[in-house]
C-alpha positions as CSV (number, residue, x, y, z in Angstrom):
1,M,29.8,10.1,-24.4
2,G,29.8,9.7,-28.1
3,T,27.1,8.2,-30.2
4,F,29.0,4.9,-30.7
5,A,29.8,4.6,-26.9
6,K,26.1,5.3,-26.1
7,A,24.9,2.7,-28.6
8,R,27.4,0.1,-27.2
9,L,26.4,0.9,-23.6
10,I,22.7,0.4,-24.4
11,K,23.5,-2.9,-26.1
12,L,25.5,-4.1,-23.1
13,L,22.8,-3.0,-20.7
14,N,20.3,-5.0,-22.7
15,L,22.5,-8.1,-22.4
16,T,22.4,-7.9,-18.6
17,S,18.9,-9.5,-18.7
18,S,20.4,-12.7,-20.2
19,D,19.5,-16.0,-18.5
20,N,23.1,-16.9,-18.7
21,D,24.6,-15.4,-15.5
22,H,28.1,-15.3,-16.9
23,E,27.0,-13.4,-20.0
24,A,25.0,-10.9,-17.9
25,L,27.9,-10.3,-15.5
26,L,30.3,-9.8,-18.3
27,A,28.0,-7.4,-20.0
28,L,27.7,-5.4,-16.8
29,R,31.4,-5.3,-16.3
30,N,31.9,-4.2,-19.9
31,A,29.2,-1.5,-19.5
32,Q,31.1,-0.2,-16.5
33,K,34.3,0.0,-18.6
34,V,32.5,1.9,-21.4
35,M,31.0,4.3,-18.9
36,G,34.5,4.8,-17.3
37,N,36.0,5.5,-20.6
38,G,33.3,8.1,-21.4
39,G,33.5,9.7,-17.9
40,V,30.0,8.7,-17.1
41,T,28.8,7.4,-13.7
42,W,25.6,5.6,-12.7
43,E,24.6,8.6,-10.7
44,S,24.9,10.9,-13.8
45,L,22.9,8.5,-15.9
46,F,20.0,8.4,-13.5
47,A,20.2,12.2,-12.7
48,V,19.3,12.9,-16.4
49,G,15.9,11.1,-16.0
50,A,15.3,12.8,-12.6
51,S,16.0,16.3,-14.0
52,N,13.7,15.7,-17.0
53,R,10.9,14.6,-14.6
54,A,11.5,17.6,-12.3
55,N,10.6,19.9,-15.2
56,H,7.1,18.6,-15.2
57,Y,6.2,19.1,-11.5
58,P,8.0,19.2,-8.2
59,Q,9.2,16.0,-6.6
60,K,9.1,15.1,-2.9
61,T,12.3,15.4,-1.0
62,T,12.5,12.4,1.2
63,S,15.0,10.8,3.3
64,G,13.3,7.4,3.0
65,P,10.5,5.7,1.2
66,F,8.0,6.5,3.9
67,S,9.0,10.0,4.8
68,K,6.2,12.6,5.2
69,K,8.1,15.8,4.2
70,E,6.1,18.5,2.4
71,N,6.5,19.3,-1.3
72,S,7.8,22.7,-2.4
73,T,4.9,25.2,-2.5
74,R,6.1,27.1,-5.5
75,K,3.9,26.6,-8.6
76,Q,5.5,25.0,-11.6
77,T,4.1,24.8,-15.1
78,V,2.8,21.4,-16.1
79,E,3.6,20.0,-19.5
80,T,0.5,20.0,-21.8
81,P,-0.5,18.8,-25.2
82,P,-1.1,21.4,-27.9
83,E,-4.1,23.7,-27.2
84,P,-7.1,22.9,-29.3
85,R,-8.7,25.5,-31.6
86,A,-12.4,24.9,-30.9
87,K,-13.8,27.0,-28.0
88,A,-15.6,24.1,-26.3
89,A,-12.5,22.0,-26.5
90,L,-10.3,24.9,-25.3
91,A,-12.4,25.3,-22.2
92,K,-12.1,21.6,-21.4
93,F,-8.4,21.7,-22.1
94,R,-7.9,24.6,-19.7
95,W,-10.0,22.9,-17.1
96,L,-7.9,19.7,-17.3
97,R,-4.7,21.7,-17.2
98,G,-5.8,23.4,-14.1
99,M,-6.6,20.0,-12.4
100,F,-3.2,18.6,-13.4
101,E,-1.4,21.7,-12.2
102,F,-3.2,21.3,-8.9
103,I,-2.9,17.5,-8.4
104,L,0.7,17.2,-9.5
105,T,1.9,19.7,-6.9
106,Q,0.1,18.0,-4.0
107,E,1.5,15.7,-1.4
108,L,0.3,12.3,-2.7
109,S,0.7,8.7,-1.6
110,P,2.9,6.6,-4.0
111,R,-0.2,5.0,-5.4
112,Q,-1.9,8.3,-6.0
113,R,1.3,9.7,-7.5
114,E,1.5,6.8,-9.9
115,F,-2.1,7.2,-10.8
116,A,-1.7,11.0,-11.4
117,D,1.5,10.5,-13.4
118,G,-0.3,7.8,-15.6
119,L,-3.2,10.1,-16.3
120,H,-0.9,13.0,-17.1
121,A,1.1,10.8,-19.5
122,F,-2.0,9.6,-21.2
123,W,-3.2,13.2,-21.6
124,L,0.1,14.2,-23.1
125,K,0.1,11.3,-25.5
126,F,-3.5,11.5,-26.7
127,G,-4.5,15.0,-25.8
128,R,-7.7,13.8,-24.1
129,L,-8.9,11.6,-21.2
130,T,-11.6,9.0,-21.3
131,P,-14.8,9.8,-19.3
132,N,-13.8,7.3,-16.6
133,Q,-10.3,8.8,-16.4
134,Q,-11.7,12.3,-16.2
135,E,-14.1,11.3,-13.4
136,A,-11.4,9.6,-11.4
137,L,-9.2,12.7,-11.8
138,E,-12.0,14.9,-10.6
139,R,-12.6,12.7,-7.5
140,T,-8.9,12.7,-6.7
141,C,-8.7,16.5,-7.1
142,A,-11.8,17.0,-5.0
143,A,-10.5,14.8,-2.2
144,K,-7.4,17.0,-2.1
145,G,-9.5,20.2,-2.0
146,F,-9.7,21.3,-5.6
147,N,-13.0,23.0,-6.5
148,C,-14.1,21.1,-9.7
149,E,-17.0,23.4,-10.5
């Protein structure tokens, strides 16, 4: 899909939130046409986001929202912010990375997964966690069997 078609598709998808039902429906139909002309399906649009997310940590394979299947046991690398240069900061960075590598590969409830994802995103964005976030991450890791010492 070209740059023009992508920009048009984004504009059309933004129009689907219109309070005017006719305008929203028309925007959705036009978006479908643009996607058809570009050889893009809804599935392929959402698959891109899923493949990017899978690069960070393994996803559960479920047949339904309440399925209890196990995650893959192979270890994957967790995305991290740049390593700090100071020795004390480097030790803390490696410790946090270890906790994230552990917790993001565990079987978590949807609420725990959302929490862990949110902390990980904050860490990636700011390169640090607040003391309360760090304490909560330690408690969550300890509850799942991680030795925080």
